[in-house]
C-alpha positions as CSV (number, residue, x, y, z in Angstrom):
1,M,66.1,-11.1,-70.2
2,V,66.7,-12.5,-66.8
3,D,67.3,-16.2,-66.2
4,T,63.8,-17.4,-65.1
5,G,64.6,-21.1,-65.3
6,C,62.2,-23.4,-67.2
7,Y,58.6,-22.3,-67.4
8,F,55.6,-23.0,-69.7
9,G,53.0,-20.9,-71.4
10,L,49.3,-21.9,-71.3
11,T,47.2,-20.0,-73.7
12,G,44.1,-20.3,-75.9
13,G,41.2,-18.3,-77.2
14,V,38.9,-16.5,-74.8
15,A,36.4,-18.8,-73.2
16,C,38.1,-22.0,-74.6
17,G,38.8,-23.5,-71.1
18,K,42.3,-22.1,-70.3
19,S,41.6,-21.1,-66.7
20,T,39.9,-24.5,-66.1
21,V,43.0,-26.3,-67.4
22,A,45.2,-24.1,-65.2
23,R,43.3,-25.1,-62.1
24,M,43.7,-28.7,-63.0
25,F,47.5,-28.3,-63.3
26,E,47.5,-26.5,-60.0
27,D,45.7,-29.4,-58.4
28,L,48.6,-31.6,-59.5
29,G,51.2,-29.3,-58.0
30,A,52.0,-26.9,-60.7
31,K,52.8,-23.3,-59.8
32,I,50.4,-21.0,-61.7
33,I,51.1,-17.4,-62.7
34,D,47.9,-15.8,-63.8
35,A,48.6,-13.0,-66.3
36,D,45.1,-11.7,-66.2
37,R,45.2,-11.3,-62.5
38,L,48.6,-9.5,-62.8
39,A,47.0,-7.1,-65.3
40,H,44.3,-6.4,-62.8
41,E,46.7,-5.8,-60.0
42,L,49.1,-3.6,-62.0
43,S,46.3,-1.4,-63.3
44,R,44.9,-0.5,-59.8
45,A,45.1,3.0,-58.5
46,P,47.5,4.8,-58.0
47,L,50.0,2.6,-59.9
48,P,51.7,4.0,-63.1
49,A,49.8,1.7,-65.5
50,Y,46.5,3.0,-63.9
51,K,47.5,6.6,-64.6
52,E,48.5,5.8,-68.2
53,I,45.3,3.9,-68.9
54,V,43.0,6.7,-67.4
55,S,45.0,9.3,-69.3
56,R,44.6,7.4,-72.5
57,F,41.0,6.3,-72.3
58,G,39.4,8.8,-70.0
59,S,37.6,8.8,-66.6
60,E,34.5,7.2,-68.1
61,I,36.2,3.8,-67.7
62,L,36.2,4.2,-63.9
63,D,33.8,2.8,-61.5
64,S,32.2,4.6,-58.5
65,Y,35.3,3.9,-56.4
66,G,37.7,5.4,-58.9
67,E,39.1,2.1,-60.1
68,I,39.2,0.9,-63.7
69,D,36.0,-0.9,-64.6
70,R,37.2,-3.8,-66.7
71,R,33.9,-4.3,-68.4
72,R,33.8,-0.6,-69.5
73,L,37.4,-0.7,-70.6
74,G,36.7,-3.9,-72.5
75,S,33.8,-2.4,-74.4
76,V,36.1,0.4,-75.5
77,V,39.2,-1.5,-76.6
78,F,37.4,-4.6,-78.1
79,A,35.6,-2.3,-80.5
80,D,38.7,-0.6,-81.8
81,G,41.9,-2.5,-82.7
82,E,44.1,0.6,-82.3
83,K,42.8,1.2,-78.8
84,L,43.4,-2.5,-77.9
85,R,47.0,-2.1,-79.1
86,Q,47.4,1.0,-77.0
87,L,46.2,-0.8,-73.9
88,S,48.5,-3.7,-74.7
89,A,51.5,-1.3,-75.0
90,I,50.8,0.0,-71.5
91,L,50.3,-3.4,-69.8
92,H,52.3,-6.0,-71.6
93,P,55.8,-4.9,-70.7
94,R,54.8,-4.6,-67.0
95,I,53.1,-8.0,-67.0
96,I,56.1,-9.7,-68.6
97,E,58.4,-8.1,-66.1
98,R,56.3,-9.3,-63.2
99,I,55.9,-12.8,-64.7
100,E,59.7,-13.2,-64.9
101,E,60.1,-12.0,-61.2
102,L,57.5,-14.6,-60.1
103,A,59.1,-17.4,-62.2
104,V,62.5,-16.7,-60.6
105,S,61.0,-16.7,-57.1
106,F,59.2,-20.0,-57.8
107,H,62.3,-21.7,-59.0
108,I,64.4,-20.5,-56.1
109,L,61.9,-22.0,-53.7
110,A,61.2,-25.2,-55.7
111,P,63.8,-25.7,-58.5
112,H,61.9,-28.7,-60.0
113,A,58.4,-27.2,-59.9
114,V,56.3,-27.0,-63.1
115,V,55.7,-23.2,-63.5
116,L,52.8,-22.5,-65.8
117,V,51.9,-19.0,-67.1
118,D,48.2,-18.7,-67.8
119,A,48.1,-15.9,-70.4
120,A,45.6,-15.3,-73.2
121,L,47.8,-13.2,-75.5
122,I,51.1,-15.1,-75.6
123,Y,51.2,-15.3,-79.4
124,E,49.6,-11.9,-80.0
125,A,52.2,-10.3,-77.8
126,G,55.0,-12.1,-79.6
127,I,56.5,-13.6,-76.4
128,E,56.2,-17.3,-77.2
129,K,59.9,-17.8,-77.4
130,R,60.2,-16.8,-73.7
131,F,58.6,-20.1,-72.8
132,T,60.1,-23.6,-72.8
133,K,56.9,-25.0,-74.3
134,I,53.5,-23.7,-75.2
135,L,50.3,-25.4,-74.2
136,V,47.0,-24.4,-75.9
137,A,43.5,-25.0,-74.5
138,W,41.1,-25.4,-77.4
139,C,37.4,-26.0,-78.0
140,R,35.1,-26.0,-81.0
141,P,34.3,-22.5,-82.3
142,E,30.5,-22.7,-81.6
143,Q,31.3,-23.7,-78.0
144,Q,33.7,-20.8,-77.6
145,L,31.1,-18.4,-78.7
146,E,28.4,-19.8,-76.4
147,R,30.7,-19.9,-73.4
148,L,31.9,-16.4,-73.9
149,M,28.3,-15.0,-74.2
150,A,27.4,-16.8,-70.9
151,K,30.6,-16.0,-69.1
152,A,30.9,-12.3,-70.0
153,R,27.1,-11.7,-70.3
154,V,27.5,-10.1,-73.7
155,T,25.6,-10.2,-76.9
156,R,26.6,-12.5,-79.8
157,E,27.9,-9.5,-81.7
158,E,30.1,-8.4,-78.8
159,A,31.3,-12.0,-78.2
160,E,32.2,-12.3,-81.9
161,R,34.1,-9.0,-81.7
162,R,36.1,-10.1,-78.7
163,I,37.0,-13.4,-80.3
164,A,38.0,-11.6,-83.5
165,A,40.3,-9.3,-81.5
166,Q,42.5,-12.4,-80.8
167,M,44.5,-14.7,-83.0
168,P,42.2,-17.4,-84.3
169,S,42.1,-20.4,-82.0
170,E,42.9,-22.7,-84.9
171,E,46.2,-20.8,-85.5
172,K,47.1,-21.1,-81.8
173,R,46.3,-24.8,-81.9
174,R,48.6,-25.2,-85.0
175,R,51.5,-23.4,-83.3
176,A,51.2,-25.2,-79.9
177,D,53.7,-27.7,-78.6
178,Y,50.8,-29.4,-76.8
179,V,47.0,-29.1,-77.3
180,I,44.5,-29.8,-74.6
181,G,41.0,-30.4,-75.9
182,C,38.2,-28.7,-73.8
183,S,35.3,-29.6,-76.1
184,G,34.3,-32.7,-74.1
185,S,33.6,-33.4,-70.5
186,E,35.6,-31.9,-67.6
187,E,36.7,-35.5,-66.8
188,D,38.1,-35.9,-70.3
189,T,40.0,-32.6,-70.0
190,R,41.4,-33.6,-66.6
191,A,42.6,-36.9,-68.0
192,Q,44.6,-35.0,-70.7
193,V,46.1,-32.7,-68.1
194,A,47.0,-35.7,-65.9
195,A,48.8,-37.4,-68.8
196,L,50.7,-34.3,-69.8
197,F,51.8,-33.2,-66.3
198,P,54.5,-35.9,-65.9
199,Q,56.0,-34.9,-69.3
200,L,56.4,-31.3,-68.2
201,Q,58.0,-32.5,-64.9
202,R,60.5,-34.5,-66.9
203,I,61.4,-31.5,-69.0
204,V,62.0,-29.4,-65.9
205,E,64.1,-32.1,-64.2
206,A,66.2,-32.5,-67.3
207,R,67.2,-28.8,-67.3
């Protein structure tokens, strides 16, 4: 593992508010590495991950332009734990490598910057020890389900399946170094982020 400096992991269950929290930290000056965006970039044609994914899951996951349709791919892998593990085996090593490259570049440009990796599957991928601290965005289970149904435009059954494919939010909450509650108002969440940001800055500066 390369020396990436000090960087933090931001995770949480799907539709629990993680991306909203990331934007709030970015507003305060944090450098954000979006793992989901990296997964999208790395799986575009004609990159190696694209070829592996299409070879593994078939051309039916492609859109009319020949790119991977993430909704179609999701309907396949979230219905089958083994297929989800196969997809993770293709993407996770590449995502981790790119995260570390970006973390290094951020710290070269701004040694005292708070670098935050927005990633849903930190615990599931077993990479939590790579981070200086782990932050978890959390909301009540019923809110998570409703938000996912609205966000992904899926049925309750499909939303429940996607939630079940991840580590339970309560377990992530238990393991976290810091928990940011996203069950209340956006102003309440923003106040928690604003209170935590100086603590992260002090950790970086002490390194």
